N, CA, C and O atoms as a Tripos MOL2 file, in Angstrom:
@<TRIPOS>MOLECULE
protein
  260   259    65     0     0
PROTEIN
NO_CHARGES

@<TRIPOS>ATOM
      1 N         -86.8060    4.4480    9.2660 N.3       1 MET1
      2 CA        -87.6830    5.6220    7.9250 C.3       1 MET1
      3 C         -86.9360    6.9380    8.8240 C.2       1 MET1
      4 O         -86.7040    6.7250   10.0140 O.2       1 MET1
      5 N         -86.6180    8.1090    8.3080 N.am      2 ARG2
      6 CA        -85.6520    9.2560    8.9010 C.3       2 ARG2
      7 C         -86.7360   10.6420    8.0420 C.2       2 ARG2
      8 O         -86.7230   11.1440    6.9180 O.2       2 ARG2
      9 N         -87.3890   10.7980    9.0100 N.am      3 LEU3
     10 CA        -88.5330   12.4690    8.4130 C.3       3 LEU3
     11 C         -88.0220   13.5470    9.2790 C.2       3 LEU3
     12 O         -87.4440   13.5570   10.3660 O.2       3 LEU3
     13 N         -88.3750   14.3490    8.5470 N.am      4 LEU4
     14 CA        -88.1770   16.1470    8.5230 C.3       4 LEU4
     15 C         -89.6440   16.2150    9.0710 C.2       4 LEU4
     16 O         -90.6710   15.7840    8.5470 O.2       4 LEU4
     17 N         -89.4520   16.9530   10.4160 N.am      5 LEU5
     18 CA        -90.8280   17.6020   10.7250 C.3       5 LEU5
     19 C         -90.9750   19.3050   11.1400 C.2       5 LEU5
     20 O         -90.5350   19.8460   12.1540 O.2       5 LEU5
     21 N         -91.7050   19.9070   10.0610 N.am      6 ALA6
     22 CA        -91.8620   21.4320    9.9210 C.3       6 ALA6
     23 C         -92.9500   22.1410   11.0910 C.2       6 ALA6
     24 O         -94.1160   22.2050   10.7010 O.2       6 ALA6
     25 N         -92.7490   22.5250   12.0900 N.am      7 GLU7
     26 CA        -93.9090   22.7610   13.0420 C.3       7 GLU7
     27 C         -94.1660   23.5850   13.8130 C.2       7 GLU7
     28 O         -94.0850   23.2730   15.0010 O.2       7 GLU7
     29 N         -94.5380   24.8290   13.4830 N.am      8 ASP8
     30 CA        -93.9000   26.1560   14.5530 C.3       8 ASP8
     31 C         -94.5150   26.1180   16.1470 C.2       8 ASP8
     32 O         -93.9990   26.7390   17.0760 O.2       8 ASP8
     33 N         -95.6960   25.2800   16.2620 N.am      9 GLU9
     34 CA        -95.6600   25.3320   17.4630 C.3       9 GLU9
     35 C         -95.1890   23.9810   18.6190 C.2       9 GLU9
     36 O         -95.5210   22.8020   18.4950 O.2       9 GLU9
     37 N         -94.7220   24.3060   19.2240 N.am     10 LYS10
     38 CA        -93.4420   23.6260   20.1360 C.3      10 LYS10
     39 C         -94.1580   22.5240   20.9350 C.2      10 LYS10
     40 O         -93.6250   21.4150   20.9360 O.2      10 LYS10
     41 N         -95.3390   22.7060   21.6360 N.am     11 SER11
     42 CA        -96.5090   21.5890   22.3680 C.3      11 SER11
     43 C         -96.2320   20.4060   21.2480 C.2      11 SER11
     44 O         -95.6160   19.3560   21.4360 O.2      11 SER11
     45 N         -97.0980   21.0430   19.5650 N.am     12 LEU12
     46 CA        -97.5680   19.7680   18.8580 C.3      12 LEU12
     47 C         -96.7200   19.3380   18.5000 C.2      12 LEU12
     48 O         -96.5830   18.1280   18.6760 O.2      12 LEU12
     49 N         -96.0150   19.8540   18.0250 N.am     13 SER13
     50 CA        -94.5870   19.2510   17.4520 C.3      13 SER13
     51 C         -93.8750   18.2080   18.3070 C.2      13 SER13
     52 O         -93.5070   17.0710   18.0140 O.2      13 SER13
     53 N         -93.7490   19.1330   19.8230 N.am     14 LYS14
     54 CA        -93.1590   17.6200   20.7670 C.3      14 LYS14
     55 C         -94.2770   16.4430   20.5840 C.2      14 LYS14
     56 O         -93.7950   15.3230   20.4160 O.2      14 LYS14
     57 N         -95.4200   16.5200   20.5900 N.am     15 ALA15
     58 CA        -96.6330   15.6660   20.6230 C.3      15 ALA15
     59 C         -95.8940   14.2150   19.6000 C.2      15 ALA15
     60 O         -95.3650   13.1090   19.7140 O.2      15 ALA15
     61 N         -96.3280   15.1860   18.6550 N.am     16 ILE16
     62 CA        -95.7420   14.0980   17.0660 C.3      16 ILE16
     63 C         -94.4970   13.7260   17.0470 C.2      16 ILE16
     64 O         -94.4360   12.5920   16.5720 O.2      16 ILE16
     65 N         -93.3650   14.1730   17.3640 N.am     17 VAL17
     66 CA        -92.7540   13.6900   17.6150 C.3      17 VAL17
     67 C         -92.5680   12.3860   18.5070 C.2      17 VAL17
     68 O         -91.8420   11.4550   18.1620 O.2      17 VAL17
     69 N         -93.1590   12.4100   19.4640 N.am     18 THR18
     70 CA        -92.7570   11.3570   20.2610 C.3      18 THR18
     71 C         -93.7560   10.0260   19.9560 C.2      18 THR18
     72 O         -93.4590    8.8340   20.0480 O.2      18 THR18
     73 N         -94.8330   10.5400   19.6240 N.am     19 ILE19
     74 CA        -95.4910    9.4560   18.7460 C.3      19 ILE19
     75 C         -94.7340    8.8700   17.7070 C.2      19 ILE19
     76 O         -94.3490    7.7060   17.8170 O.2      19 ILE19
     77 N         -94.4960    9.5140   16.7680 N.am     20 LEU20
     78 CA        -93.4840    8.9630   15.6390 C.3      20 LEU20
     79 C         -92.3730    8.1740   16.3740 C.2      20 LEU20
     80 O         -92.1780    6.9800   16.1510 O.2      20 LEU20
     81 N         -91.7030    8.8530   17.2020 N.am     21 GLU21
     82 CA        -90.8550    7.6170   17.8140 C.3      21 GLU21
     83 C         -90.9940    6.6020   18.3090 C.2      21 GLU21
     84 O         -90.2470    5.6830   17.9700 O.2      21 GLU21
     85 N         -91.8930    6.4180   19.1880 N.am     22 ARG22
     86 CA        -92.3250    5.2950   19.7800 C.3      22 ARG22
     87 C         -93.3930    4.6640   18.7550 C.2      22 ARG22
     88 O         -94.5500    4.3920   19.0750 O.2      22 ARG22
     89 N         -92.8300    4.4680   17.4590 N.am     23 ASN23
     90 CA        -93.8300    4.1510   16.0700 C.3      23 ASN23
     91 C         -92.2070    3.9320   15.6610 C.2      23 ASN23
     92 O         -92.3080    3.7700   14.4450 O.2      23 ASN23
     93 N         -90.8500    3.8390   15.9570 N.am     24 ASN24
     94 CA        -89.8090    3.8630   15.3830 C.3      24 ASN24
     95 C         -89.2200    4.5920   13.8460 C.2      24 ASN24
     96 O         -88.4530    4.1830   12.9740 O.2      24 ASN24
     97 N         -89.9390    5.7520   14.0180 N.am     25 TYR25
     98 CA        -89.1270    6.6450   13.0200 C.3      25 TYR25
     99 C         -87.9480    7.3020   14.3310 C.2      25 TYR25
    100 O         -87.8020    7.5240   15.5320 O.2      25 TYR25
    101 N         -87.2440    7.3800   12.8030 N.am     26 SER26
    102 CA        -86.1400    8.8260   13.5500 C.3      26 SER26
    103 C         -86.5470   10.1580   12.7450 C.2      26 SER26
    104 O         -86.6640   10.2200   11.5210 O.2      26 SER26
    105 N         -86.7680   11.3700   13.7900 N.am     27 VAL27
    106 CA        -87.7240   12.5890   13.4480 C.3      27 VAL27
    107 C         -86.8540   13.4800   13.5750 C.2      27 VAL27
    108 O         -86.4830   13.5150   14.7490 O.2      27 VAL27
    109 N         -86.2090   14.4120   12.7780 N.am     28 ASP28
    110 CA        -85.4200   16.3690   13.3030 C.3      28 ASP28
    111 C         -86.4650   16.8090   13.2910 C.2      28 ASP28
    112 O         -87.1720   16.2940   12.4250 O.2      28 ASP28
    113 N         -87.1660   17.9310   14.1590 N.am     29 ALA29
    114 CA        -88.0440   18.5250   14.4820 C.3      29 ALA29
    115 C         -87.3680   20.3750   14.2410 C.2      29 ALA29
    116 O         -86.4340   20.8600   14.8800 O.2      29 ALA29
    117 N         -88.0150   20.9320   13.3810 N.am     30 VAL30
    118 CA        -87.5370   22.2860   13.1680 C.3      30 VAL30
    119 C         -88.6550   23.5820   13.0980 C.2      30 VAL30
    120 O         -89.6970   23.1770   12.5820 O.2      30 VAL30
    121 N         -88.7100   24.6880   13.3860 N.am     31 TYR31
    122 CA        -89.7620   25.3130   13.4420 C.3      31 TYR31
    123 C         -90.1970   26.2930   12.9580 C.2      31 TYR31
    124 O         -91.1440   26.8860   13.4740 O.2      31 TYR31
    125 N         -89.4540   26.8050   11.5520 N.am     32 ASP32
    126 CA        -89.9300   27.2660   10.8500 C.3      32 ASP32
    127 C         -89.1840   27.0070    9.1280 C.2      32 ASP32
    128 O         -88.1610   26.4440    8.7370 O.2      32 ASP32
    129 N         -90.3210   27.7500    8.4340 N.am     33 GLY33
    130 CA        -89.8500   27.0670    7.0140 C.3      33 GLY33
    131 C         -88.1470   27.2600    6.1730 C.2      33 GLY33
    132 O         -87.5970   26.5870    5.3010 O.2      33 GLY33
    133 N         -87.7300   28.4710    6.9180 N.am     34 LEU34
    134 CA        -86.1720   28.5060    6.6540 C.3      34 LEU34
    135 C         -85.6010   27.4390    7.1880 C.2      34 LEU34
    136 O         -84.8140   26.8020    6.4880 O.2      34 LEU34
    137 N         -85.8030   27.1290    8.1850 N.am     35 GLU35
    138 CA        -84.9810   26.0580    9.1280 C.3      35 GLU35
    139 C         -85.4020   24.7030    8.4310 C.2      35 GLU35
    140 O         -84.7730   23.6610    8.6190 O.2      35 GLU35
    141 N         -86.0340   24.7530    7.9650 N.am     36 ALA36
    142 CA        -86.7760   23.2290    7.0860 C.3      36 ALA36
    143 C         -85.6380   23.3050    5.9470 C.2      36 ALA36
    144 O         -84.7760   22.4270    5.9210 O.2      36 ALA36
    145 N         -85.6350   24.0890    5.2420 N.am     37 LEU37
    146 CA        -85.1280   24.2440    4.0530 C.3      37 LEU37
    147 C         -83.1140   24.0920    4.2470 C.2      37 LEU37
    148 O         -82.3900   23.4910    3.4540 O.2      37 LEU37
    149 N         -82.6560   24.8230    5.5010 N.am     38 GLU38
    150 CA        -81.7210   24.2960    5.9790 C.3      38 GLU38
    151 C         -81.4210   22.7710    5.7790 C.2      38 GLU38
    152 O         -80.7870   22.0960    4.9680 O.2      38 GLU38
    153 N         -82.1780   22.5450    6.9010 N.am     39 TYR39
    154 CA        -81.9130   20.5940    6.9320 C.3      39 TYR39
    155 C         -81.9460   19.9370    5.4690 C.2      39 TYR39
    156 O         -81.2060   18.9780    5.2510 O.2      39 TYR39
    157 N         -82.6300   20.3370    4.6520 N.am     40 LEU40
    158 CA        -83.1840   19.4290    3.8720 C.3      40 LEU40
    159 C         -81.9990   19.1970    3.0570 C.2      40 LEU40
    160 O         -81.6720   18.1220    2.5560 O.2      40 LEU40
    161 N         -81.1460   20.7500    2.9420 N.am     41 ASP41
    162 CA        -79.9840   21.1310    2.0760 C.3      41 ASP41
    163 C         -79.1590   20.4520    2.5960 C.2      41 ASP41
    164 O         -78.3980   20.0810    1.7020 O.2      41 ASP41
    165 N         -78.7370   19.9090    3.9020 N.am     42 SER42
    166 CA        -77.9110   19.5950    4.4860 C.3      42 SER42
    167 C         -77.6660   17.8200    5.0850 C.2      42 SER42
    168 O         -76.8190   17.1000    5.6130 O.2      42 SER42
    169 N         -78.6900   17.8050    4.7000 N.am     43 ASP43
    170 CA        -79.0810   16.1240    5.1720 C.3      43 ASP43
    171 C         -79.8950   15.4270    4.1670 C.2      43 ASP43
    172 O         -80.1740   16.0560    3.1460 O.2      43 ASP43
    173 N         -80.3580   14.1030    4.3170 N.am     44 THR44
    174 CA        -81.3830   13.5720    3.8680 C.3      44 THR44
    175 C         -82.1430   12.7620    4.6450 C.2      44 THR44
    176 O         -81.9260   12.0170    5.6010 O.2      44 THR44
    177 N         -83.4180   13.2010    3.7780 N.am     45 TYR45
    178 CA        -84.5760   12.0880    4.5080 C.3      45 TYR45
    179 C         -85.5550   11.8270    3.8540 C.2      45 TYR45
    180 O         -85.9460   12.5710    2.9540 O.2      45 TYR45
    181 N         -86.3250   10.3710    4.2800 N.am     46 ASP46
    182 CA        -87.3090    9.5200    3.9080 C.3      46 ASP46
    183 C         -88.8700   10.6110    3.4340 C.2      46 ASP46
    184 O         -89.5490   10.5150    2.4120 O.2      46 ASP46
    185 N         -89.0150   11.4370    4.4260 N.am     47 GLY47
    186 CA        -90.0880   11.9750    4.5450 C.3      47 GLY47
    187 C         -90.2010   13.4770    4.7540 C.2      47 GLY47
    188 O         -89.1910   13.9880    5.2400 O.2      47 GLY47
    189 N         -91.1180   14.2130    4.5150 N.am     48 LEU48
    190 CA        -91.6350   15.5330    5.4420 C.3      48 LEU48
    191 C         -92.8120   15.6310    5.7210 C.2      48 LEU48
    192 O         -93.7640   15.1310    5.1210 O.2      48 LEU48
    193 N         -92.8120   16.4150    6.8390 N.am     49 ILE49
    194 CA        -94.0320   16.7120    7.2710 C.3      49 ILE49
    195 C         -94.1640   18.2490    7.4850 C.2      49 ILE49
    196 O         -93.6220   18.6710    8.5070 O.2      49 ILE49
    197 N         -94.8180   19.1880    6.6590 N.am     50 LEU50
    198 CA        -94.9550   20.4340    6.5710 C.3      50 LEU50
    199 C         -96.0990   20.7710    7.1790 C.2      50 LEU50
    200 O         -97.1470   20.1630    6.9630 O.2      50 LEU50
    201 N         -95.9620   22.1770    8.3220 N.am     51 ASP51
    202 CA        -97.4060   22.7450    8.5980 C.3      51 ASP51
    203 C         -97.4270   23.9190    7.5230 C.2      51 ASP51
    204 O         -96.4020   24.5480    7.2590 O.2      51 ASP51
    205 N         -98.3830   24.1200    7.0510 N.am     52 VAL52
    206 CA        -98.7990   25.3200    6.3900 C.3      52 VAL52
    207 C         -98.3960   26.7520    6.0530 C.2      52 VAL52
    208 O         -97.9580   27.5040    5.1820 O.2      52 VAL52
    209 N         -98.9900   26.6010    7.7700 N.am     53 MET53
    210 CA        -98.6920   28.0700    7.9090 C.3      53 MET53
    211 C         -97.2400   28.3070    9.1220 C.2      53 MET53
    212 O         -97.3100   28.2510   10.3500 O.2      53 MET53
    213 N         -96.5890   28.4480    8.6720 N.am     54 MET54
    214 CA        -95.2640   28.7000    9.7910 C.3      54 MET54
    215 C         -94.5970   29.8290    9.3600 C.2      54 MET54
    216 O         -94.6020   30.0610    8.1510 O.2      54 MET54
    217 N         -93.9500   30.6730   10.2130 N.am     55 PRO55
    218 CA        -92.8160   32.0510   10.2180 C.3      55 PRO55
    219 C         -91.9540   31.8860    9.6520 C.2      55 PRO55
    220 O         -91.4270   30.7750    9.7190 O.2      55 PRO55
    221 N         -91.2270   33.2020    8.5820 N.am     56 LYS56
    222 CA        -90.7130   32.8300    7.8570 C.3      56 LYS56
    223 C         -90.5560   32.5050    6.5980 C.2      56 LYS56
    224 O         -89.9410   33.2780    5.8630 O.2      56 LYS56
    225 N         -91.1560   31.1280    6.0360 N.am     57 MET57
    226 CA        -91.4160   30.4880    4.8930 C.3      57 MET57
    227 C         -92.7280   29.8580    5.1380 C.2      57 MET57
    228 O         -92.7680   29.6150    6.3440 O.2      57 MET57
    229 N         -93.9020   29.4510    4.5230 N.am     58 ASP58
    230 CA        -94.6290   28.5990    4.6380 C.3      58 ASP58
    231 C         -94.4440   27.4290    4.3110 C.2      58 ASP58
    232 O         -93.3640   27.2550    3.7470 O.2      58 ASP58
    233 N         -95.3700   26.1160    4.4980 N.am     59 GLY59
    234 CA        -94.7360   24.8450    4.1820 C.3      59 GLY59
    235 C         -95.0640   24.9370    2.7490 C.2      59 GLY59
    236 O         -94.1390   24.8370    1.9430 O.2      59 GLY59
    237 N         -96.3980   25.1350    2.2910 N.am     60 ILE60
    238 CA        -96.3280   25.2410    0.6210 C.3      60 ILE60
    239 C         -94.8850   25.4720   -0.1410 C.2      60 ILE60
    240 O         -94.3670   24.6320   -0.8770 O.2      60 ILE60
    241 N         -94.2770   26.8990    0.2010 N.am     61 THR61
    242 CA        -93.1780   27.4810   -0.4660 C.3      61 THR61
    243 C         -91.9830   26.5240    0.1170 C.2      61 THR61
    244 O         -91.1040   26.1220   -0.6450 O.2      61 THR61
    245 N         -91.9900   26.3120    0.9750 N.am     62 VAL62
    246 CA        -91.1560   25.2380    1.4190 C.3      62 VAL62
    247 C         -91.0270   23.8080    0.1920 C.2      62 VAL62
    248 O         -90.0720   23.5460   -0.5390 O.2      62 VAL62
    249 N         -92.0960   23.2170    0.2960 N.am     63 LEU63
    250 CA        -92.4190   21.6720   -0.7920 C.3      63 LEU63
    251 C         -92.1000   22.2120   -2.0590 C.2      63 LEU63
    252 O         -91.7910   21.3540   -2.8870 O.2      63 LEU63
    253 N         -92.0800   23.7660   -2.5820 N.am     64 LYS64
    254 CA        -91.7960   24.3180   -4.1910 C.3      64 LYS64
    255 C         -90.3730   24.1180   -4.2990 C.2      64 LYS64
    256 O         -89.7550   23.4930   -5.1620 O.2      64 LYS64
    257 N         -89.7460   25.0380   -2.8160 N.am     65 LYS65
    258 CA        -88.0970   24.8520   -3.2370 C.3      65 LYS65
    259 C         -87.3840   23.7100   -3.0470 C.2      65 LYS65
    260 O         -86.1990   23.6600   -3.3780 O.2      65 LYS65
@<TRIPOS>BOND
     1     1     2 1
     2     2     3 1
     3     3     4 2
     4     3     5 am
     5     5     6 1
     6     6     7 1
     7     7     8 2
     8     7     9 am
     9     9    10 1
    10    10    11 1
    11    11    12 2
    12    11    13 am
    13    13    14 1
    14    14    15 1
    15    15    16 2
    16    15    17 am
    17    17    18 1
    18    18    19 1
    19    19    20 2
    20    19    21 am
    21    21    22 1
    22    22    23 1
    23    23    24 2
    24    23    25 am
    25    25    26 1
    26    26    27 1
    27    27    28 2
    28    27    29 am
    29    29    30 1
    30    30    31 1
    31    31    32 2
    32    31    33 am
    33    33    34 1
    34    34    35 1
    35    35    36 2
    36    35    37 am
    37    37    38 1
    38    38    39 1
    39    39    40 2
    40    39    41 am
    41    41    42 1
    42    42    43 1
    43    43    44 2
    44    43    45 am
    45    45    46 1
    46    46    47 1
    47    47    48 2
    48    47    49 am
    49    49    50 1
    50    50    51 1
    51    51    52 2
    52    51    53 am
    53    53    54 1
    54    54    55 1
    55    55    56 2
    56    55    57 am
    57    57    58 1
    58    58    59 1
    59    59    60 2
    60    59    61 am
    61    61    62 1
    62    62    63 1
    63    63    64 2
    64    63    65 am
    65    65    66 1
    66    66    67 1
    67    67    68 2
    68    67    69 am
    69    69    70 1
    70    70    71 1
    71    71    72 2
    72    71    73 am
    73    73    74 1
    74    74    75 1
    75    75    76 2
    76    75    77 am
    77    77    78 1
    78    78    79 1
    79    79    80 2
    80    79    81 am
    81    81    82 1
    82    82    83 1
    83    83    84 2
    84    83    85 am
    85    85    86 1
    86    86    87 1
    87    87    88 2
    88    87    89 am
    89    89    90 1
    90    90    91 1
    91    91    92 2
    92    91    93 am
    93    93    94 1
    94    94    95 1
    95    95    96 2
    96    95    97 am
    97    97    98 1
    98    98    99 1
    99    99   100 2
   100    99   101 am
   101   101   102 1
   102   102   103 1
   103   103   104 2
   104   103   105 am
   105   105   106 1
   106   106   107 1
   107   107   108 2
   108   107   109 am
   109   109   110 1
   110   110   111 1
   111   111   112 2
   112   111   113 am
   113   113   114 1
   114   114   115 1
   115   115   116 2
   116   115   117 am
   117   117   118 1
   118   118   119 1
   119   119   120 2
   120   119   121 am
   121   121   122 1
   122   122   123 1
   123   123   124 2
   124   123   125 am
   125   125   126 1
   126   126   127 1
   127   127   128 2
   128   127   129 am
   129   129   130 1
   130   130   131 1
   131   131   132 2
   132   131   133 am
   133   133   134 1
   134   134   135 1
   135   135   136 2
   136   135   137 am
   137   137   138 1
   138   138   139 1
   139   139   140 2
   140   139   141 am
   141   141   142 1
   142   142   143 1
   143   143   144 2
   144   143   145 am
   145   145   146 1
   146   146   147 1
   147   147   148 2
   148   147   149 am
   149   149   150 1
   150   150   151 1
   151   151   152 2
   152   151   153 am
   153   153   154 1
   154   154   155 1
   155   155   156 2
   156   155   157 am
   157   157   158 1
   158   158   159 1
   159   159   160 2
   160   159   161 am
   161   161   162 1
   162   162   163 1
   163   163   164 2
   164   163   165 am
   165   165   166 1
   166   166   167 1
   167   167   168 2
   168   167   169 am
   169   169   170 1
   170   170   171 1
   171   171   172 2
   172   171   173 am
   173   173   174 1
   174   174   175 1
   175   175   176 2
   176   175   177 am
   177   177   178 1
   178   178   179 1
   179   179   180 2
   180   179   181 am
   181   181   182 1
   182   182   183 1
   183   183   184 2
   184   183   185 am
   185   185   186 1
   186   186   187 1
   187   187   188 2
   188   187   189 am
   189   189   190 1
   190   190   191 1
   191   191   192 2
   192   191   193 am
   193   193   194 1
   194   194   195 1
   195   195   196 2
   196   195   197 am
   197   197   198 1
   198   198   199 1
   199   199   200 2
   200   199   201 am
   201   201   202 1
   202   202   203 1
   203   203   204 2
   204   203   205 am
   205   205   206 1
   206   206   207 1
   207   207   208 2
   208   207   209 am
   209   209   210 1
   210   210   211 1
   211   211   212 2
   212   211   213 am
   213   213   214 1
   214   214   215 1
   215   215   216 2
   216   215   217 am
   217   217   218 1
   218   218   219 1
   219   219   220 2
   220   219   221 am
   221   221   222 1
   222   222   223 1
   223   223   224 2
   224   223   225 am
   225   225   226 1
   226   226   227 1
   227   227   228 2
   228   227   229 am
   229   229   230 1
   230   230   231 1
   231   231   232 2
   232   231   233 am
   233   233   234 1
   234   234   235 1
   235   235   236 2
   236   235   237 am
   237   237   238 1
   238   238   239 1
   239   239   240 2
   240   239   241 am
   241   241   242 1
   242   242   243 1
   243   243   244 2
   244   243   245 am
   245   245   246 1
   246   246   247 1
   247   247   248 2
   248   247   249 am
   249   249   250 1
   250   250   251 1
   251   251   252 2
   252   251   253 am
   253   253   254 1
   254   254   255 1
   255   255   256 2
   256   255   257 am
   257   257   258 1
   258   258   259 1
   259   259   260 2
@<TRIPOS>SUBSTRUCTURE
     1 MET1         2 RESIDUE 1 A MET
     2 ARG2         6 RESIDUE 1 A ARG
     3 LEU3        10 RESIDUE 1 A LEU
     4 LEU4        14 RESIDUE 1 A LEU
     5 LEU5        18 RESIDUE 1 A LEU
     6 ALA6        22 RESIDUE 1 A ALA
     7 GLU7        26 RESIDUE 1 A GLU
     8 ASP8        30 RESIDUE 1 A ASP
     9 GLU9        34 RESIDUE 1 A GLU
    10 LYS10       38 RESIDUE 1 A LYS
    11 SER11       42 RESIDUE 1 A SER
    12 LEU12       46 RESIDUE 1 A LEU
    13 SER13       50 RESIDUE 1 A SER
    14 LYS14       54 RESIDUE 1 A LYS
    15 ALA15       58 RESIDUE 1 A ALA
    16 ILE16       62 RESIDUE 1 A ILE
    17 VAL17       66 RESIDUE 1 A VAL
    18 THR18       70 RESIDUE 1 A THR
    19 ILE19       74 RESIDUE 1 A ILE
    20 LEU20       78 RESIDUE 1 A LEU
    21 GLU21       82 RESIDUE 1 A GLU
    22 ARG22       86 RESIDUE 1 A ARG
    23 ASN23       90 RESIDUE 1 A ASN
    24 ASN24       94 RESIDUE 1 A ASN
    25 TYR25       98 RESIDUE 1 A TYR
    26 SER26      102 RESIDUE 1 A SER
    27 VAL27      106 RESIDUE 1 A VAL
    28 ASP28      110 RESIDUE 1 A ASP
    29 ALA29      114 RESIDUE 1 A ALA
    30 VAL30      118 RESIDUE 1 A VAL
    31 TYR31      122 RESIDUE 1 A TYR
    32 ASP32      126 RESIDUE 1 A ASP
    33 GLY33      130 RESIDUE 1 A GLY
    34 LEU34      134 RESIDUE 1 A LEU
    35 GLU35      138 RESIDUE 1 A GLU
    36 ALA36      142 RESIDUE 1 A ALA
    37 LEU37      146 RESIDUE 1 A LEU
    38 GLU38      150 RESIDUE 1 A GLU
    39 TYR39      154 RESIDUE 1 A TYR
    40 LEU40      158 RESIDUE 1 A LEU
    41 ASP41      162 RESIDUE 1 A ASP
    42 SER42      166 RESIDUE 1 A SER
    43 ASP43      170 RESIDUE 1 A ASP
    44 THR44      174 RESIDUE 1 A THR
    45 TYR45      178 RESIDUE 1 A TYR
    46 ASP46      182 RESIDUE 1 A ASP
    47 GLY47      186 RESIDUE 1 A GLY
    48 LEU48      190 RESIDUE 1 A LEU
    49 ILE49      194 RESIDUE 1 A ILE
    50 LEU50      198 RESIDUE 1 A LEU
    51 ASP51      202 RESIDUE 1 A ASP
    52 VAL52      206 RESIDUE 1 A VAL
    53 MET53      210 RESIDUE 1 A MET
    54 MET54      214 RESIDUE 1 A MET
    55 PRO55      218 RESIDUE 1 A PRO
    56 LYS56      222 RESIDUE 1 A LYS
    57 MET57      226 RESIDUE 1 A MET
    58 ASP58      230 RESIDUE 1 A ASP
    59 GLY59      234 RESIDUE 1 A GLY
    60 ILE60      238 RESIDUE 1 A ILE
    61 THR61      242 RESIDUE 1 A THR
    62 VAL62      246 RESIDUE 1 A VAL
    63 LEU63      250 RESIDUE 1 A LEU
    64 LYS64      254 RESIDUE 1 A LYS
    65 LYS65      258 RESIDUE 1 A LYS
Protein backbone atom coordinates (compact mmCIF):
# COMPACT_ATOMS: atom_id res chain seq x y z
CA MET A 1 0.00 0.00 0.00
CA ARG A 2 1.35 3.40 -0.97
CA LEU A 3 0.79 6.36 1.34
CA LEU A 4 1.45 10.10 1.25
CA LEU A 5 2.31 11.66 4.61
CA ALA A 6 2.02 15.43 4.97
CA GLU A 7 3.58 16.55 8.27
CA ASP A 8 5.56 19.77 8.75
CA GLU A 9 7.51 18.62 11.83
CA LYS A 10 10.40 16.76 10.23
CA SER A 11 11.36 14.67 13.28
CA LEU A 12 7.75 13.49 13.72
CA SER A 13 7.46 12.83 9.99
CA LYS A 14 10.62 10.72 10.05
CA ALA A 15 9.33 8.69 13.01
CA ILE A 16 5.96 8.05 11.34
CA VAL A 17 7.63 7.05 8.06
CA THR A 18 9.88 4.60 9.93
CA ILE A 19 6.92 2.99 11.69
CA LEU A 20 4.89 2.70 8.50
CA GLU A 21 7.78 1.31 6.45
CA ARG A 22 8.47 -1.32 9.14
CA ASN A 23 4.86 -2.37 8.62
CA ASN A 24 5.38 -2.80 4.87
CA TYR A 25 3.90 0.48 3.66
CA SER A 26 5.54 2.55 0.94
CA VAL A 27 5.55 6.18 2.11
CA ASP A 28 6.31 9.52 0.48
CA ALA A 29 6.71 12.35 2.99
CA VAL A 30 6.07 16.03 2.32
CA TYR A 31 6.27 19.01 4.65
CA ASP A 32 3.52 21.43 3.61
CA GLY A 33 0.08 21.45 2.05
CA LEU A 34 1.08 22.76 -1.37
CA GLU A 35 3.71 20.06 -1.73
CA ALA A 36 1.07 17.47 -0.79
CA LEU A 37 -1.19 18.71 -3.59
CA GLU A 38 1.69 18.56 -6.08
CA TYR A 39 2.40 14.94 -5.15
CA LEU A 40 -1.29 14.04 -5.33
CA ASP A 41 -1.57 15.61 -8.79
CA SER A 42 1.48 13.78 -10.12
CA ASP A 43 1.02 10.29 -8.66
CA THR A 44 -1.48 7.78 -7.26
CA TYR A 45 -1.74 6.89 -3.58
CA ASP A 46 -3.84 4.37 -1.67
CA GLY A 47 -4.05 6.62 1.38
CA LEU A 48 -3.23 10.08 2.66
CA ILE A 49 -2.20 11.14 6.16
CA LEU A 50 -2.57 14.88 6.70
CA ASP A 51 -1.44 17.16 9.49
CA VAL A 52 -4.18 19.72 10.11
CA MET A 53 -1.89 22.69 10.78
CA MET A 54 0.80 22.97 8.08
CA PRO A 55 2.48 25.90 6.37
CA LYS A 56 1.30 27.19 2.98
CA MET A 57 -1.96 25.20 3.14
CA ASP A 58 -3.60 23.35 6.03
CA GLY A 59 -4.58 19.71 5.85
CA ILE A 60 -8.33 20.40 5.74
CA THR A 61 -7.90 22.60 2.66
CA VAL A 62 -5.75 19.92 1.00
CA LEU A 63 -8.47 17.37 1.67
CA LYS A 64 -11.17 19.64 0.22
CA LYS A 65 -9.18 20.23 -2.99
